[in-house]
Each structure stands twice: as C-alpha cells, then as structure tokens.
N, C-alpha and C positions, 0 to 999 in steps of 0.2 A: 227353023231354028227360032226365030222372033216370038213364034207361039210358046215355044218351051221357055225362053225367058220370061214372057209375060206370066206364064202360069207360076213360075218360080217366084216372081215378084210379088205376085197376088198370095201365094201359100205364105212367104216369109211376114208379109204385113198380118195376116191372121195369126201368125205364130208368136208375133213380137209380143201383144198382150199377154198371151199365156206364159211366155217365158219371164217376163217380169212378174206376173203375178206369184210364178212359182219361186222365183227368187225372195221376193217379199216375205212369202209363207215360211220359207226355209230361215229366214232371218227373224222373223217371229217367234219360231220353234226352237231356234237356240238361244234368244233373250228369255224366252218364259222357261220357268222351273215349277214343278208341281209343289206347293207347299203343303207337306205333310209331317204331322207329328207321329212318332209310334203310339201305339197303344200303351206302352209303359210310361212314356212320357206324359200321354194324357191322363193316366191315371195318378201319376206323381203330383201333377198340377192340382188334381182335384182334391189329393190328401192335403196339399201344402196349403191350399184355399180353406180348408176346413169346412167346406160345404157352403162358402159364402162367395159370392161374386167379387173377383178381384178388382174391378175398376174402380179406379180413383181420379178419372179424367174430370176435370172442372167442367169442359164442355159438354159432358153427357147430361141429357134432361132427365134422365130416368129416375136419377137420384139427388138430393140434395145434400146429402151428408158427403164426408172425403170419401169415405168407401159405401159401394152399393150394398144395402143390407138384404138383397135378393138372395134366398136359399137356393143352391144348387142341387138339383136331383137328377138321377139317372137319365140320359137321354134328352135333358131339358137345357144344355148348357153347350157352349162351344170352347175349343181351344183356339186362343188369338196369338199370332205372332206379334209381340211388341215392336220388333223390327221387321219388317216385310223382308221375306227371302230376296226379292228383287231389289232390295236396298242394302243387300249384305247379311240381313239377318240369317241365323240358323235353325234348325229344327229340334232345338235342345231345350231342356227343362228352364234355363235362365231365360230364355227368349219366349216361352210360353205363360199366358195367363188364361186361368178359366173365368169366363165372362158368361153372364146370364145372357140370352139370346136378343134382348131389347139392347142392352149395353153393346153387344157386338155390332148390332146392326147400326150403331151410331159412329163406328171407329171410321176414318178416313179410308181403310183398304177392305172395309166389307164386301166381299163378292170378287174382289179384284183376283 
C-alpha cells in the first residue's frame, strides 16, 4: 500500500508543473486575439491614404515632416492598428492606417 501512495505522490509532483503550464497557456490564448483587417479594409485604407504613408508620429525618425512622404506601393506597406486590439481597438477602417514598413517598425506595438 505504501508503495502505491509513494508512486502517486511522485506522479502528482511531476504532473503539477504540466497542469500549471497548461492553465497558463489557456489564459494566454484567451487573452490574445489575432489582429487582422479584412482585405477590403486594407484596400480602403490604401485608397484613403492616396498612396502615401499615413504616419504622423512625432517620435518617428523615418521622416522630419508632419506626415511621412513615402509612397506606398503594392506589397510594400502594412496596415497598422491605431489602437491595438488588445487595448480595445477594432479591425475597422477608422482604426486602420496605411504605413510604410520603416514607419510601422517604429510603432510601439510592431510585431506584438
């Protein structure tokens, strides 16, 4: 009987880290939401931008003017969430800005 209890204690000790890790992974998955604009939203943002990067961040070192003068070309720009989805932002046109890749890389949430 004691051998059975010892085996149970040993197995529960090895299971505990696995159970904690699984709970943590589930919590992370529930908090994380994929940020994705529809293709139609991205196209509308590109049209609204008039083919020019919409970055107007004063902290951006890519440009020295109020708005980045970089011309956007197909496949060479990113759709950026002005307010991150994790902060309550939506995948809507009003929350989407067309940025050249260097400007997008300087945003606080790039790659998040």
